[in-house]
N, C-alpha and C positions, 0 to 999 in steps of 0.2 A: 093726650096733648103733651104731657111731660116727656113721654118716650120720643115723641117727634122732635121736641126741642133738644133733648140730649143727643139724639142721633145727628141732628144738624150741627151741633157744637163739636161733636167728635169728628164728623166729616170735615168740618172747617179746619180743625186742628191737624188732621192728617194731610189735608190739601196744603196747609201752611208748611208742613214738613217737606212735602214735595217741592214747593216753591223755594224753600231754603236750600234744598239740594241743587236746584237749577241755578240759583243765584251764586252759590259757592263755586259751582263748576264754571259759570260765566266769569267769575272773578279770576279763577285760575287761567282760563283761556285768554283773558285780557292782560293779566299782570305777569304771568310766567314768561312770555316772549320778551316783555320789556326788561325783566330781571336778567334773562339770559343775554339780551343785547347789551346790557350795561356791563356784563362780564367779558364782552368781546366775543361771544359765541353766537351761534344761530340755532334755530329749532330745526330738527330733522323732520322728514315726512312722517316717520313713525311717531314722533312726539305730537305733531299736529293731529294725527289719527287718534291717538289715545285721548287727547284733550277734547276733541269733538265727540268721541264715543262717550266719554264720561258726561259731557253736557247733554247728550241725547238720551241717556239712560232713564232719567226721571220722567220726562214727558212720555216716552214710549211705555214705561211701566204703568204710568197713570192711565193712559188710554187703553192699554190691554186689560187692566183691572176693571175699568168701567165697562168695556165690551164684554168681558167674561161674566160680569155680574148684572148685566141688564136684565130687566124683568124679574129681578129677585127681590127679596125683602131687604129692608134697610140694614139689618144686621149682617146679611151675607155681603152686601155691597161694602160695608165698612170693613169686614174681614178681608175681602178681596183687595181693597185699597191698602190696608195695613200690610198684607202679604206682598203686594207689589212694591211698597216702600221698603220692606225688609230685603226683598230680592235685589232691588236696585242698589241699596246701600251695601249689601254683601258683594255684589259684582264690582261696585266702585272701589271698595276696600281691596278686593283681590287684584284689581288692576294696579292700584297704588303700591301693593306689596310685592306682586310677582313680576311686574314689568320693571326692568332695571332703569334707574333714573338716568344712567349714562346714555340710554337710547334716545332720550329726549333732546340731547344737545349734540351739536356737530361742529 
């Protein structure tokens, strides 16, 4: 019984981190164009593409992790979810660091 409660708590925490990643990306998607507009610039198509890509990363990683770990034990599911979270976070950081910020504005 205790193992089950612990696995549910850890799963909820990992899911909360996925949710946090989606909310942060949605905030960027909403606020960055407003900030760019206040500077008298506009968003480029590449900028919109990267913002939408970052927004879609976490839900796609979550679904893929759940599909990969279906019919497995709770520990394997938690490891798959944690791995998906790490991969989504790493890809998001790579996009932020490797894509020049000047490509967002036009």
